N, C-alpha and C positions, 0 to 999 in steps of 0.2 A: 352329090352326097350332101347329107344334112349337116348343118353347122351346129357344134356344141357350144354352150354357154354356161358360165359358172359365176356366181356371185355371193358375197357374204351378207347375210341378213343382220346379224349383230356382231360386228368385229371386234368389240372392245370389252366384251364380258365372257366370263367363262361359266358356262359352256358356249362356246363359238357356235353358233348354227349357221349351216352351209348348205346351199342348194345348187343343184346341177341339172339342166334339162337340154334336150334338143329344141331347135327353134320351131318344128312342127310336130313333135311328139311329146307326150309326157313320159313314155316309157322308155328306159335308157338300158338297153341291153350290153352285157358283156364290158362293163365299165370297170376302170381301175382308178383308184385315189392315188396321186403322188404327192408326197411332202418333202420339203427341202427348207433348210434355213440359210438366209443370205443370199443376195443377188447373183453372186458368181457361182454358188454352188451347184451341184447336180441333185436331181431329184433321187434321194437315196432310200426314202421309205415308201414302200408300195403297198395299197391295200386293195385286193380285189373286192369289188362291190356286191356284197350279197344282203338283199333286202331283209330289214328286221334281224340284224345281228350285230354283234360288237367284237372289237378286238383291241387289244393293248399291245403297243409297239414297245420295242427295246428302249426307247427313249422315254417310256412311261406315258406318252399320249395316248389317250383312249378315243376310239372312234366309234360311235354309236349310229349305224345305218339305219335310215327309216324305210318305208315302203316307196315305190316308184312315184315320184311326184311330191314326195315329202321331205323336209329337210333332213340332213345329216348333221349330228352333233359330235364337236370335237372338244374335248376338255382335257385338263392337266397340261396346259401350255403353260410355259414360263414367261413370267412378266419380263417386259422390256425387249423381249426377242422379237425377231421379224421373221415370219413364215410365209412360204410361198406354197400355194396349192393349185394343183392342175389335175383334170380328169381326161382320161382317153378312152376310146372305145374304136370299134372297126371304122366308125365314120369320121375320126379325127381325133384333136384335142381340143380342150377348152383354152380360153384365156387363162393367163396366170391371175389367181387372186392373192394379193398381197394383203397381210394382216399384221400390224403390229400391236400385240395384245399388251396395252398399256393404259390407254386413256382413262377408262372408267374403273379401273381396280382400286379397291380399298388399300391405301398406303398407311392407314394409321396405325399406331401401336396400340396394343392392349393396355388399358390403364388399371394398374394394380393399387388398390387402397391399402398403404401401409399399415393401417390400423387392423386390418385383417390377418395380418402375418402373426403367428403363434409360434413360438419355440416351446416346447414341453418335453417331459420325461428326460431331462437332462441327467446324465449318469457321468462316471468317470471315463466312458469310453462312446458316447453316443448321445443323440438328442432326436426329437422329431420336430420337423417343420411343417406347418400347414398354413395354407392362405386361400382365398377366394380368387379365382382366375376367370376365364370366359369359356363358354362352350366351345368344345372341339380344340382346344388349345392343348399345344404340347408344352409341358411344365417341367422345370428342373430347379435344383437347389445349387448355389455357387459359394464354396468357402474358400478363404485364403488367409493367409497369415498376416497380411497388411491391407491397409484401406485402399490401396491402388489394384487390389485383386490380382496381383502377379501372383504365378504359380498357383492359379487356382484350381479346384477340384470339382467337377461338375457331377451331381447325383440326380439321376432320373427320379421325377416324381410321378403320381398318379395324372392322368389327363383329365381335360375337362374342367368343370367350374370349382369343384372341391378338389383342391390339389394338395398333396402332402407327400414327405419323403422322410424315410428313417436313415438316419447318418450313424454310420457304425465305424469303428477302427480309430476313433479319435484319441488324442492324448490327454490324460488327466491334468485338471488345473490349468487348462490353456485357453486363451482368448482366441476366438475365431471371429473373423470378419464374415458376414453371411447376408446374401442377397437372393432374392428369387426372381425367375425368369419364365416368362409366359409367351409363347410363339403362336400367331395365328394361323389358320390355314393358308393364308397369303404369304407367310414368311416373315410378317412383321413381329418384332420382339419388343416386350415391355418388360422393364426391370425395377425392382424397389428393394431397398435395404431393410433388413429388419429394424423395426422401432426399438428405442431404449438401447440398454447395454452401457457398460463402461469400458471403453469409449463408446459414443453412440454407433449402432449398426453392428454390435457385436453380442455374442454370448460367450459364456466361460463354462466348460466342463467341469465336473465335481473334482475336487482333490481326493485323493485317497486317504481314507480313515478320518476325515473331518465330517462335522456335523456331532451330534450327540452332546450338545452343549448342557451342562449340568446346571440346572435353574436353581434347586434347593433340595436339601436332603434332612430329614428329621428322625430322630430316635423316639419310639414310643415303648413303655416299659411300666410295670407294676412295682410297687413298692414292697419291701419284704421279701420273704422266700417265696416268689411266685414266678409266673412266667406270662408272657403275651405272645401269642403265636399268630402270625398272619396266615389267612386263608385265601382271601380273594379281595381285589380291587375293582371297582367300575366307576368311570367318570361321566357327567353330563358334558358332551362334547361342545353345548352351547355355552353353558356358564362356566365350565371347569370345575364344577363341585365334584368331590372326590368322596365316594361311599368305600368304606373298608370294612372287612368282617374278619374278627379274630376269635379264638378261644382263650381263656385266661385263668388264672389262679392267682389269688392275693388281691391287692386293691390298686385300682387304677383312678387317678385323678385327671379329669379332662380339663382343669384349669380354665373353664369358661364360664364360671358361677354355679355350674352344677355340683352337687355334694360328690364326694368320692364315691366310686362304686367298688363293691366288695363282693368277691366270690365266696359264697358260703363254704365250698370245698368239702371233701377233698377232691371232688370230681370237678371238671372245667366247666364252667358257663361261658355262653356266648356273649359277644359285645360286637354290636353294629354302631359305627361311627360315620359322622359326615363331617368333611373338612372342606374349606373354601379353596380357591385355585392356588392360594399361596401357602396351603398347608396347615392354616389354623382350624382348631377343632371348633364346630359349630354345634354339635350336640353328639352324646353316647348315649346308646340304650343297652341295657344288661337284658339279655334274654335268658331266663332261668335264675331262680334264687334258693332252690332246694339242693341241700348237700349232696343228694343222691344222684341229681341230675348230671348227665354229660352230654354237652351240647357243642356240635360242631357246625358253625356257619360256613359252609363248603364253598358256595359259588354265588356271584351276584350278577346282575344285569340292570341297566338303566333304561327306563322307556322314555317315549317323547314328552311325557309331563313332567319329567325330573324325578318321578317316583322310582323307587328301588325294589327289584323283586330278589328275594332270598331263598336259596335252596339250602336245607339244612337236615341234618339227623338229630333225633333227641330222645331222651329217656325221662320217665316220670312225668309229672304236671308242669307245663310251662306256661307262664304269662307271657304272652307276646306283645302286651300291651293293649289293654281292652278286650283282648281275647285269649281265652284259656284252652289248651288242649292237653289230654292225659295220654301217654303212649303206653301201648300194652307191652311193649318190650322195647326195641330199638326201632322207632318209627321215623318216617320222612313227613317233612312239611315244606311247602312253597308259601312263602309270606311277602304281602307287599306293604310297603311303607311309604307315605307321601314325602316330599321334601323336607317338611318341619321348618322351623325358625330356631334363631340363634338360642342357645340355652335351654331348649324345652324339646327332649326326644319326643317325637310323635308315635302315637299308637299305630298298630297294624290296621290297613285298611280291609284286609281278608287274609284268612289263613286256610289253605287247603291242606287237611291232614290225611296222610297216606298210611295205613297200618301195615305192619310188617312182622312176620313170624321171629325174624333173625335180624342180628344187627347188619347194618347197612354201611358199607365201606365209602361209598362215594355218591355224590350228588351233583350234577352239573346242569345248569341252567342256560338257555339261550333264547332269544327272540327271532320271529320270523318277520317279513316285511308288513304283516298286518298286526304284530306285536301279540300274537299268540305266543305261548311260552312252551318250549321244547324242553324236555326234561330227560336226563340220562342218568341211569343208576344202575344197581345190580341187586340181585337177591338170591338167597338160599332157601327160600320157601314161598309162602303166598304172600302177594301185597294186593291191598284193595285202594284203588284210587278213587271209589265212589262212582256212582251211578250205573253199577253193573260193570265197571271196568275193573277186573280181576286178573292177576297173573299169577301162576304157579310155576315154579323152576322145573326144568327138565333133569336136574341132578347137577350137584355142585353149585357154582353160583353162576346164574344167568345175568346177562345184561337185559335191562328193561328200558324201553323207550316209550314215551307218553308226551301228548299234547294236551295243553290246558288253554282255553281261551283268556282274554284280557281280564277277566273277573275270577280267575282261578278255576272255573268249572272244568273237569276232564272231559276231552272230546274222544280220545281213544288211548289205550295203553297195550302194549305188546311185549313179549319177553322172546329171547332168542338164546340159544345155547344147546350144549349137549351134555354127556355126562360128567365132563370136567369143568374146571373154572373158567369163567370169562368175566373180565371187569372192564366197565364202562370208565374211559378216562377224559374223554371229550366229546363235545357235541357242538353243532353249529346248524344254521339254516343255510341251505345252498340258494343260488339265484332263483330256483324253481320253487322254494320254500319247503323243499324236502329235507329230512334230517339227515345229516353226515355225522356219522359216529366212528370214534376210533377207541381203541382200547387194547388189551392183551388177552391172551388165551393160553392154557396149558394143554399140551399134547395133541389134541384134536377138538373140533367145534364145527357146528352147522349154524350158521347165522341167518338161515333163511334160503340159502341156495345149495351149492355143492358142499360136501364135507370139506373141511380145511385141516390139513395136518402140519402141524408145526416141525421144522427141520431140528429144533432143539426143544429144551424143556420149555421155554416160553417165548413167544411170538407175538408180533402185533397183528392187528386187523384194521381193515377199513370198511365200512358198510353204509349204504344209502336205503333209506326207508321212506315210503311215499308220505308226505306232509298231510294227505287228505284222509288216510285210513291206517298208516304205519305199515303197509304190506311192505315186502321185502322187494327192492329194485336191483341191488347189486351188493357183493360181499366178496372180500379177497384177504388174503394173508400176505404178510410182507416181513422181512426181516433176515435173519441169519441162522446158523446152526449154534450160535451162541445164545445169550440172554437178551432179548431185546424188550424195550419199555416205550409205551406211548406216553408222549407228556400232554397233549391237548391237540386242538384244531382251531382254524378260522376261516372265515369265508373271505375270498378275493373277489369282489362284486365287479373289479374293473375288467377282468377277463374270465369271468364265470368260472373260477377255479377254487377249490379247497386245499388249504395249508395244513399239512401234518408236521408235527414235532415229536421226536422221540430219540431213542439212543440205542447203541449197540455196545454191550458191555463184554470186554475180554479180558479178565484179571491177569492173563498171563502174557498180555501185550503181543499175542502172536497175530498173525494175519488170517482173515476169514473171508469167504465170499458173501457178500450182502447185496440183497434185491428188495427194493421198495417199490417196484413195478416198472422200472425203466431200464432193466437188464442188470446182469451180474456185475458186481464191482468189487474189487479186492480192499478191503480196509483193514489197516493194521492198528493194533491197540483198540483203546475204547473211542466212541466217536459220537457226537450228537448228529441227528439226522433232521433234515428239513426237506419234505417233498410236496409237489402240487399234483393234484388230482382234478380231472374235469368232471362235470356233472353226471357223466356216465361211469365215473370211477376210475378211468385209465389214466395213468401218470403221464405227466407232462414233462417233469423233471425231477431228480433226485440229487441231494447234495449231502455230504459227509465231511463234518469238521471235527478232527480230532487231533491227538498229539502225535500219532504215528509211530510212537515206540513204546509206550507203557500202558499199564491198565489202569490208569486213574480213573476217577469219577466224572461221568458226564450225565448230567439230568437237566434236560431243558424242560421246565414246567409251564410256561406261559408263551402265547403266541398272539399276536394281533396283525391287522392289515390294514393299511391306510387306503384313502381314497385314490392314490397314485399307484396302488399296488406293491407299495413297500412293505416288507415283512419285518416285524420286531419279535424278538426272541428273548426270553430272560430264563435264568435257571442257574446252575452251579456246576463248574467243570475245573479240570486242571488246565494244561496249556491246549490252546486250539488253533489248528493251522487253517487259514481262510484260502490258500492258494497264491500263486504268482500273479499279481494284478499289475499290469503296465510295468512289467518288469521288475516289480518289488515284491518280496516275501512278506506276507501279511500274518502276523501272529498275535495271538492274546494269551498273555500269560497270566492267568487269573489265579487259580487255586482257591476258588470261592466264587463269590457273585459274578455274574456277567449280564449284559444286555449287548446285543448286535443287532444291525438292520442289514437285509438284503434287498436287492431290487426285484422287479417282477419276473426276472429270470433265474433268481436264486444267486447272483452275484454280490459279493461282500461290499457294503458302502462304508461302514463305520462299526466299531465295537468298543465297549468301555468295560471297565471292572471296578471291582472294590476290594482290596486287601485287608484281611483280618480274620477273626475266628468264626469260622462256621457259617460264612456269608453265604446267603442263598436267596435269589429271587424266585418267587413262586406264583406271583400273578402279575398280569400287565394289562394296561388299558389305554386306549387312546383318549386324549384330553383336548382342550382346546387350542385353536389356532396352531396347528402343527406341533403339538406337544404330546408327551407319553408320560404316565405314572407307572411306577413299579413299587410293589408291596413285596416285602421279604423278612427275614429273619437274620438274627446275627447274636454273637457273644461278645460283650466288652467293647469291641471298637471295630469300625470299619473306616478305612482310608480310600477314598474315592479318586479316580483319576484327576489331576489337578490339585490334589492336596486336601479338599474338603473332607472333614473327619467328624463322625459322629459315635458317641460313646454311650454306654449304660453301665449302671453301677456294677461292678465285678461281684459284689454281694449276692446278686441274684443266682448265679450259677445255672440259670436255665435260659431259655429263649428271651430275647428282646425283640422287638419288631421295628421296621424301618418302612419310610415311604421316600421316594426319591422321584424327582421329575427332571425331565430332559426335553430340550428343544430338538426336535426330530431334524 
């Protein structure tokens, strides 16, 4: 009988290579591999030897069998354990091969650099923790209420070098001790505490309804029996400079060395103003000096040079500052102004004049990533944007979408609508530089896709048009059987969504079914609406904030989204219920001006108000260093949260304007 022999080629590494042979033959027929742990145990794991095959045992050990005369590989052995191997066949059994898999195994712990650990997206109930681990590592985050990490909670993180975990279900305004753990394939674990925090090694969740610190508030008004009405604000996020657009009647004194500015009346002139980050007027430019002019500077946006682009409608002959244009009726203009210097209002860099047969109600402007200018408006007749870009309505008022380059030259212009009225109330560029448009329509419409039929008299819409040529990509209706209104839109570039704001009006305070794309939802009374849509137009979420019992006013007019995906909305409303957050009822009792902020998922973070006569926020813009500026209108007095009060002469009897700045 031939004698079997077996030996380990590499006993201290994984995988173990193992060879078995006869003393006089290289072929080993009908062999079985036997495995046991411990000298006194019995061979309890048996593997029939089948060349060029593999098997995984119940213990997790993997056996990779080679061809006759070639090594067998055995892997997934436990460190520090002693294994016994034996091979048998009809000729007999091999000697026992003893392997203690230990000596050459890497026992060093993964080294985590604490400087790579970042805690971000902190909310009232969650946070994100990310760090640099090592290849193939299993990662987790551990949080606890105390520094000794008793009663810790472990949260699984993504594996590999780039590790991250999303923490949810946390308590508001709470300090959490936090550390990260990375475990390599040999079972070695490395741990590191998060850097910073008070005390060190911690982070703190946000408190409910904190933030929104008021930095300053200023009133702006004309003298005599006049009015100053805010249309739009836009800020330079690098310098904090503020541009504000108004229409006015009467006399306005900039109080910066410039002469007082007087509207010839009886129709309103336009007023474009620049203020510094502290709210001090730098210059003010009157647009229009003819008594028959009626000029509305409706929309502003600031480009990367600090210049401001203005969208407006006008009558008569208007001096824009070095450039004059004469309207045939009520025409549209897009004008660009440089930043200017203190006390000297700049002349226009260029003016694009768009002729129109009939009055234009809305003019909205936005920039895409290349600083082309998207224009959203509406028409009841024919509009000529120049360069052969002419549009004619289909009946009633149509929406019009156009694109100008940074020099004001029209690239394309398209109109959409049916036999009834459609109005464009918001436009922004999405992450693909397409035009996302919102507005309202009556009865039914066609915005380039299927016909949309309103449930009630007035419903809202969202539509997406290709940024290259204006062709239709998507359109849908949204709203209820009551009266719905669009307030505007803004791009959330953090997660490639667009944010819509609007309202559902029910003067009888009844309940109705509302759907803004995320399914039917019952809403009682009048409510403000905030909804998020992806680049395909599909709804990610919808939120309704109302009083729940009466038919009060809800009109959100302005929305912006910061780099963290946080959503800020301003407008005017009665009471507003934001839900039960961390066991607390969160209300805003306003009856006038409001501002609120939601997180990336539409959850309330903070809200502020001002009580007074006819307070309304009409426009909002991100400013420098995590701040935001709101422009609005009021009568006589506004009292902001915390007691800051602004006043205007009661003799005005009409609108005064205000600007207010908050720390986000």
